[in-house]
C-alpha positions in Angstrom: -9.6 -9.4 -12.2 -9.3 -9.2 -7.9 -7.4 -13.0 -8.1 -4.9 -11.8 -11.0 -4.2 -8.3 -8.7 -4.2 -10.4 -5.2 -1.0 -12.6 -6.4 0.2 -9.5 -8.0 0.2 -7.7 -4.6 1.4 -11.3 -2.8 4.2 -10.8 -5.5 5.5 -8.0 -4.1 5.1 -8.1 -0.4 6.8 -11.6 -0.6 5.6 -13.0 2.7 6.3 -9.6 4.9 3.4 -7.5 6.7 4.0 -4.3 5.6 5.6 -2.7 1.9 7.6 0.0 1.7 6.3 3.4 -0.4 7.3 2.6 -3.8 5.4 -1.2 -3.6 3.0 0.2 -2.1 2.3 2.8 -5.0 3.2 0.2 -7.6 0.2 -2.4 -6.3 -2.4 0.7 -6.2 -1.1 2.2 -10.0 -0.5 5.2 -8.9 3.5 7.4 -8.4 5.3 7.1 -4.9 5.1 10.8 -4.8 0.9 11.2 -5.1 1.5 8.7 -1.8 3.7 10.6 0.1 2.0 13.7 -0.9 -1.7 12.4 0.6 -0.2 11.1 3.0 1.2 14.8 4.0 -2.2 16.1 3.4 -3.9 13.5 5.3 -1.6 11.5 7.1 -3.2 8.3 5.1 -3.8 7.7 1.6 -7.2 5.6 0.0 -8.1 5.3 4.1 -5.0 3.5 4.7 -2.6 4.4 7.6 1.3 3.7 7.6 3.9 2.7 10.5 6.3 4.7 10.6 10.0 3.2 11.8 13.4 4.4 10.8 12.3 7.5 8.2 10.8 4.9 6.3 6.1 4.4 5.7 5.4 1.2 5.8 2.2 0.7 4.7 0.1 -2.9 5.5 -0.3 -5.6 2.9 -3.6 -6.7 4.6 -5.2 -3.1 4.2 -4.1 -3.0 0.9 -5.2 -6.0 0.1 -9.2 -5.1 1.2 -8.7 -1.6 -0.8 -7.8 -3.7 -4.2 -10.4 -6.5 -3.7 -13.4 -3.8 -2.6 -14.0 -4.6 0.7 -13.0 -3.3 4.3 
């Protein structure tokens, strides 16, 4: 399971270090609004803190990969 999940994440990221909220939501199988709500309430989502650039939340791909594989 984790190899397929990481391959899907790599396809979404396409070599980038950060992904936008919609791509993060797709990778963790949640709605984008759920990700934004968790961020607004706690400043993070699933323990991952985004970088805010130009009014957009950018989520680090390395931390998403660690979340999906169960590592920290």
